[in-house]
N, C-alpha and C positions, 0 to 999 in steps of 0.2 A: 701150715703159713708160713712166708714170704723168711727166708734166712737175709741178712745183707747183703747177701751175694748177689743172689736172685735180684731183691729188688734193687739193686745197684746195674742191675742187667737189664731190666724191664725200662727204668730210668732213662738209660743210653739206647736201649731200640725206639721209645718212643721221642728222644732226641734224632734220632737219625733219620725216622719215619717222617717226621715235623721240618727237618731242613730238607730232607727230599720232595717232599708234597709243594714247600714253598717255591724249593729250585723248579722243579716240574711247572706248576701253576700258575705261581706267581713271576718270578728274575727270570728266565728262559723267554716266556711270548713276551714280556717285557722289552727286554734284550732284544729282541727278532724285531719287536714292533719300532722301538728306537732307531733301530737300523735300518727298518724301512722306511722311518719316513726321514732319517738324515739320508736314503738315498735320492728318497723323492725330492728333498730340500734341492740336491747337488744335481737332480736333472732342470728342474727349475731356473738354479744360475747358468749350469750349460746351455738354456734353450735362450735366457737374459744377455747371455755372451754373444749369440749371434742374430738375435732380434732385435735387442733392446726393449724388450716387453716379456713379462713373466706369465704366465697364462696358469686360471687355477689350476692348483690338484690334489686329488685326493685320492689315499688311500685308505680302500675298504669302507668307502662311503665319509672318511674323518677329511675335512678340510684344513689339510697341509699349509697349503700355502693360496694367497688370495691372487687374485688376476691383478695387477699392474699395468698400466700403462698410461706413462707418461706422453703417450704419442697416442693419437686417436686412429692413424689411420695407418698400416706396415705394406709400403711396396716392395713387392717380392721380383716385380720386373719393371726394365724402364727403358725403353725404346725408341725411337726417332723414325719415322717415314713421310717420304712426298706424298703430298696429295693432290689431285686436283678434281676443279667442279668448272662448270659452266651455266651460269645464271641465265636467263633467259625470260625476258618480259617482249610481247606483240600490245601495240594497240593501234586499231583501227587499219589493222595488214601490216602492220610498218612494225620489226624485231628485231629489239636490240639484246646485244649479246656482252655479258664479261667474261673473261676466262680468269679464275683464279689459279693459282699454283702456289706450295709453298709448305714448309716442312712443319708437322709437329712434333712434339715428346710426349707419348702415351706412356703414360704408370697404372700397372696392375697390381692388383694385389686384396687387401681383406681390411672391413671395416669392424676396431675394435670399440667401438661401441656396442657391436656382439659381445657373445661370448664367448672365450676363448679357454679352452678346459682342458684337464688329464686325468683320467681316472686309473689308478692302479689298483690292478688284484695280480698280487702271486708275481708271475713273469709276463703280465698281461697290460697291455697300456691303451685306453680307446680314449684317443683325440676327438674333442670335438673341436669345429672350429666354424666360424663365418663363411658362406660365400664367396669365393672369388669373385669380383669384378672390377670394372674399370674405373678405376680414382680418378683420376684426372686427365688432363688433356690439352699443351701448351702449345699454342701457335711460337715458331721459333722467326726468328727478325730477316725471313727472308721469303715473304707474303711479294708477288708481283700480279697485278691486273693486267690484262690486256682488254681495251673493249673497242666494240664493233657498234658502229650508231646506225640505226634504221635511217630510212628518207628524211622524216620527218617523228619520228621517236629516236630521242638521244639521250646519251648515256650524262647522269649526272650524279653529285657527290650523296645524296642520298639513294640512289640505286648502286653505291659502291658502298655504303654501307650495310644495305637488303643481303649485296651479294654476299658479304663477308660474315654475316649471320648464319647465312642459306650454309656456307663452305664447310664453317665451325661446325654445324648441327653435322650435316654428311660426312664430313671426320671423324666424327663423334661414332656415326652408327658405320662407321667402317671401323674404328678401334673397337666395338662393342663385340660386331661380326668377326674379328680377326683374331690372330692365336694369343692375341697377350696376355687372355683370363687363364686361358688351358696352362700358357706356359709358366704363370702365378703359382698357380694353380701343382705344378709339379714342382716346381720350383723348392715352395715351403712344404710338402708331404715328403721329398726326396732329403732336405736338409733336419726336417722332424724326423724320419726312419733312420739315418746316421746317428743322429743324439742319444735317441732313445736303444738303440743295437747297443750303441758302448755301454749300455746298464743293460744290457741282457734281455730288453725286453721285446717281446713278440708285440709288434703294432698295427691296430686299427684305425683309420680316420673316420669319420661322420662329419656334416654339413648339416649345419644351423640358422636360423633365420632369431634363435631365442635373444634378447637385451640383454646389458649389463644394467644391473639398478648403483648406481654413481650418487653420493652422497652429496 
């Protein structure tokens, strides 16, 4: 039979085992998880401070932050360039030409109607972004026209309108083929890596066209 002393020691032992099990199985994992979630939320705040948008952030497949996009497009590159275009029309052997020159401002970046998310697992961060693209192309106030009339095929106001539309389309083609989009990608990746490295995360960046469901 147990003496009172042995019974006391058994009770103490069981209490110690229970407390230890609680610490190992419940309290410490919970504490670590909370610290991880707090770290993920801080990553979201750091990104929002730079880009003014918050990505969806997951930790071990648990959503910690929802994607918040007060703006629907994020331009990471804005650059002006001069463009020149010759509009030509020939009618019954008579050719008229309009030469157009002017400056455009190109903005390249990301359509945030598509998903921007970060999945965190231990020290790894997998970033998913929409593919960068040319977001906008705006003519500036320096467009000039130089007309060359044909013998009986003369330039009129309707021709200038057609020429301006063709000029803008050609500038957009140039903008999409130029390095603006690639610069936008590199700028975004560089800033994201800088932010996540401050949180000691190894970064992998992927691109997707997945849409965001908005209420």
